[in-house]
C-alpha positions as CSV (number, residue, x, y, z in Angstrom):
1,M,32.4,-13.6,74.1
2,T,33.1,-11.0,71.5
3,V,37.0,-11.0,70.9
4,L,39.0,-8.0,69.6
5,L,42.2,-8.6,67.5
6,I,44.2,-5.5,67.6
7,G,47.0,-5.9,64.8
8,G,44.5,-8.4,63.5
9,T,46.1,-8.0,59.8
10,G,49.7,-8.5,61.1
11,K,51.9,-11.5,61.4
12,T,50.4,-12.9,64.5
13,G,46.9,-11.4,63.7
14,R,46.2,-12.9,60.3
15,P,46.4,-16.6,61.7
16,L,44.7,-15.5,64.8
17,S,41.7,-14.2,62.7
18,R,41.8,-17.5,60.9
19,L,41.7,-19.7,64.3
20,L,39.0,-17.4,65.5
21,P,36.7,-16.4,62.4
22,A,34.2,-14.9,64.7
23,A,36.4,-12.1,66.2
24,R,36.4,-8.5,65.3
25,V,39.5,-7.5,63.6
26,A,40.7,-4.2,63.9
27,S,42.4,-2.1,61.5
28,R,43.6,1.3,59.9
29,N,41.7,0.0,56.7
30,P,38.3,-1.3,57.7
31,G,36.6,-3.8,55.2
32,P,34.7,-6.6,55.4
33,G,35.0,-8.3,59.0
34,R,37.1,-5.3,60.0
35,V,36.3,-2.3,62.2
36,R,38.4,0.8,61.8
37,F,41.2,1.5,64.7
38,D,43.9,3.6,64.9
39,W,46.5,3.9,67.7
40,N,46.8,7.8,66.8
41,D,43.0,8.2,66.6
42,P,41.6,7.8,70.0
43,T,38.0,8.2,68.5
44,T,38.2,4.5,67.1
45,F,38.7,2.9,70.2
46,R,35.0,2.9,71.9
47,P,33.4,1.7,68.7
48,A,35.9,-0.8,68.2
49,L,35.5,-2.1,71.8
50,A,31.6,-2.0,71.6
51,G,30.5,-5.6,73.0
52,V,34.1,-6.6,73.7
53,R,35.0,-9.1,76.4
54,A,38.4,-10.1,75.3
55,A,41.0,-8.2,73.5
56,Y,44.5,-9.4,71.9
57,L,46.5,-6.6,72.0
58,V,49.7,-5.8,69.7
59,P,51.0,-2.6,70.6
60,P,51.9,0.1,68.5
61,L,54.7,-0.4,66.1
62,A,58.3,1.4,66.3
63,E,57.1,2.9,69.8
64,L,59.7,3.0,72.9
65,E,57.1,4.7,75.0
66,P,53.7,2.9,74.1
67,M,51.7,3.9,77.1
68,R,51.2,7.3,75.3
69,L,49.0,5.8,73.0
70,V,47.9,2.7,74.8
71,A,47.0,4.1,78.0
72,P,43.6,5.8,76.6
73,F,42.8,2.7,74.9
74,L,43.1,0.5,78.2
75,A,41.2,3.2,80.1
76,E,38.3,2.8,77.2
77,A,38.6,-0.9,77.4
78,T,37.8,-0.6,81.3
79,A,34.9,1.4,80.9
80,A,33.6,-0.6,78.3
81,G,33.6,-3.8,80.1
82,V,36.3,-5.9,78.6
83,R,37.8,-8.2,81.3
84,R,40.4,-10.2,79.5
85,V,43.6,-9.0,77.8
86,V,46.2,-10.9,76.1
87,L,49.1,-8.8,75.3
88,L,52.0,-9.4,72.4
89,G,55.2,-8.5,74.1
90,S,58.7,-9.9,73.5
91,L,61.1,-12.1,75.0
92,I,63.9,-9.8,73.6
93,V,64.2,-6.5,75.9
94,L,64.7,-3.7,74.1
95,P,67.3,-1.2,75.8
96,G,66.2,2.0,77.1
97,A,62.5,1.4,76.7
98,P,61.0,1.6,80.3
99,G,57.8,2.3,78.6
100,V,57.4,-1.5,77.6
101,D,57.5,-2.6,81.2
102,E,54.9,-0.2,82.3
103,L,52.6,-1.3,79.4
104,V,53.1,-5.0,80.7
105,R,52.2,-3.6,84.3
106,E,49.0,-2.1,83.2
107,V,47.8,-5.0,81.3
108,R,48.3,-7.3,84.3
109,R,45.9,-5.0,86.3
110,M,43.1,-6.1,84.0
111,P,40.8,-8.9,85.9
112,E,42.0,-11.2,83.5
113,S,45.4,-10.8,81.6
114,A,48.2,-12.9,80.0
115,V,51.4,-11.2,78.4
116,L,53.0,-13.3,75.6
117,R,56.7,-13.2,75.2
118,P,58.0,-14.8,72.3
119,S,61.2,-15.0,70.9
120,G,62.2,-14.1,67.1
121,F,59.2,-14.5,64.3
122,M,60.4,-17.4,61.7
123,Q,58.1,-15.0,59.4
124,N,60.9,-12.4,59.4
125,V,62.6,-14.1,56.7
126,L,59.6,-14.0,54.4
127,G,59.6,-10.3,53.7
128,G,58.4,-7.0,55.6
129,H,61.2,-7.2,57.6
130,P,65.0,-6.2,56.6
131,L,66.2,-10.0,57.1
132,G,63.6,-11.2,54.6
133,D,64.4,-8.4,52.3
134,G,68.5,-9.6,52.4
135,L,67.3,-12.8,51.8
136,R,65.3,-12.2,48.7
137,E,67.5,-9.7,47.2
138,H,71.3,-11.0,48.2
139,D,70.8,-14.6,49.4
140,E,71.9,-13.5,52.8
141,L,70.7,-13.0,56.4
142,V,72.1,-9.6,57.7
143,S,72.9,-9.3,61.5
144,A,75.2,-8.0,64.2
145,A,74.6,-11.4,66.4
146,G,77.3,-13.2,65.2
147,D,77.1,-16.8,66.6
148,G,74.4,-15.9,69.1
149,R,71.6,-17.9,69.3
150,L,67.8,-17.1,69.8
151,G,64.6,-19.6,69.9
152,W,63.1,-18.9,66.9
153,I,59.1,-19.3,66.9
154,D,56.5,-19.7,64.2
155,A,54.0,-16.9,64.3
156,D,51.4,-19.5,63.9
157,D,52.3,-21.1,66.8
158,I,52.3,-17.8,68.8
159,A,48.6,-17.4,67.3
160,A,47.6,-20.8,68.5
161,V,48.6,-20.2,72.0
162,A,47.0,-16.6,72.1
163,A,43.5,-18.4,70.7
164,R,43.8,-20.7,73.6
165,L,44.3,-17.6,76.3
166,L,41.9,-15.7,74.6
167,T,39.1,-18.3,74.8
168,G,39.9,-20.8,77.4
169,P,39.7,-20.6,81.1
170,A,41.2,-17.2,82.5
171,P,44.5,-16.9,81.7
172,E,47.5,-15.8,83.9
173,G,50.6,-14.7,84.1
174,E,53.8,-14.3,81.6
175,H,54.5,-17.0,78.9
176,L,58.0,-17.3,77.4
177,L,57.5,-18.5,73.6
178,T,60.0,-20.4,72.0
179,G,60.3,-22.9,69.2
180,P,61.8,-26.2,69.6
181,E,65.5,-25.2,69.2
182,S,68.0,-22.4,69.7
183,L,69.7,-21.3,66.3
184,S,72.4,-18.7,65.1
185,Y,71.7,-16.9,62.0
186,P,74.4,-18.8,60.3
187,E,72.9,-22.0,61.4
188,V,69.5,-20.5,60.0
189,A,71.2,-19.8,56.8
190,E,72.3,-23.1,56.8
191,V,68.7,-24.7,57.0
192,L,67.3,-22.3,54.4
193,S,69.9,-23.3,51.9
194,E,69.6,-26.9,52.5
195,V,65.7,-26.7,52.0
196,T,65.8,-24.2,49.4
197,G,68.7,-25.5,47.4
198,R,70.2,-21.9,47.1
199,R,73.3,-21.0,48.6
200,I,72.4,-18.6,51.4
201,R,74.9,-17.2,53.7
202,H,75.2,-15.1,57.1
203,R,76.7,-11.5,56.8
204,A,78.0,-10.1,60.0
205,V,77.9,-6.6,60.2
206,S,78.5,-4.1,63.2
207,V,75.7,-2.8,65.6
208,A,76.0,0.5,64.1
209,E,75.7,-0.8,60.3
210,R,72.5,-2.8,61.7
211,T,71.3,0.1,63.2
212,E,71.8,2.2,60.0
213,I,70.0,-1.0,58.1
214,F,66.7,-0.4,60.6
215,R,66.9,3.1,59.9
216,A,66.9,2.9,56.5
217,T,63.4,1.0,56.4
218,G,61.7,4.6,57.7
219,M,61.9,3.3,61.4
220,P,62.6,6.3,63.8
221,D,66.2,6.5,64.8
222,A,65.6,5.8,68.6
223,F,64.1,2.6,67.8
224,A,66.4,1.7,65.3
225,A,69.2,2.0,67.8
226,A,67.4,-0.2,70.4
227,L,66.8,-2.9,67.5
228,G,70.7,-2.6,66.8
229,A,71.5,-3.0,70.5
230,V,69.4,-6.2,70.6
231,D,71.6,-7.8,67.9
232,A,74.6,-7.2,70.4
233,G,72.4,-8.6,73.1
234,I,71.8,-12.2,71.1
235,R,75.7,-12.0,70.1
236,D,76.4,-12.0,74.0
237,G,73.8,-14.8,74.7
238,A,71.0,-12.8,76.1
239,E,68.2,-14.7,74.1
240,D,69.8,-18.3,73.9
241,C,67.0,-20.2,75.7
242,T,64.2,-22.4,74.6
243,T,61.3,-23.0,76.4
244,T,58.5,-25.8,76.7
245,T,55.7,-23.3,77.2
246,A,53.9,-23.5,73.9
247,A,54.1,-27.3,73.9
248,E,52.2,-27.3,77.4
249,I,49.6,-25.0,76.2
250,L,48.8,-26.2,72.4
251,G,49.6,-30.1,73.8
252,R,52.0,-30.7,70.6
253,P,55.4,-29.5,69.9
254,P,55.8,-26.0,68.3
255,R,57.1,-25.9,64.6
256,S,60.9,-26.4,63.9
257,F,62.5,-24.1,61.6
258,R,63.4,-26.5,59.3
259,E,59.7,-27.8,58.9
260,F,58.8,-23.8,58.9
261,A,61.1,-23.5,55.8
262,R,59.5,-26.4,54.1
263,A,56.0,-25.3,54.6
264,H,56.7,-21.9,53.0
265,L,59.3,-23.0,50.3
266,A,57.4,-21.5,47.6
267,E,58.0,-18.1,49.2
268,L,61.5,-18.5,49.9
269,A,62.2,-20.0,46.4
């Protein structure tokens, strides 16, 4: 069964492509083993979907209304005979983004579907994210989440779950994915300090300041504001949970933050 990986070069897509080496990797920058795919160019959809029966779907980035871009793709996928779609969603609920819920409903209409709802990615502290940038440049994690906790998960574990659902028995439902423990940003800073030997601190900011940090990366204003509001939700306990879902699907426990930090010590140091 040919599997298409949309977002195949991202945080979950890269490890997923290693787990499924025969899969077709979709990318705006085609190369060996990759097929050109661009959410803003619907003419790339049909060639990418040729012969595909299952797809890993990472929605367009920084988009509060993803269906304006994803609806034509899902229509093309249905016409091409795609039966199975595994959607990368989020446990975190973006305020003011009803289009995200609409996307989930449309994916669930596929003959075989699953929605992954992971908590915060551990990889965000490594780079390519404001958390990682602050850690690298100033030895600090910046958030407006206070002492609120979330169930951080390694993107490699998300990829391993996705691989099972894409290639195993027909998947069903929504899967809440977390690591084995719920940690606040100050607690993550403590773990990173212990593992790296660096003095890493958490710097608390307001939601408005956090929003401005996101905006400074070039993120659209509305999306930056939504992410800032997410920190307020974490502060109020909205994401303080852990689940056993990843362990049940994988037959092993997901990686803890300490294990993750040790595995990525060279990058963190």
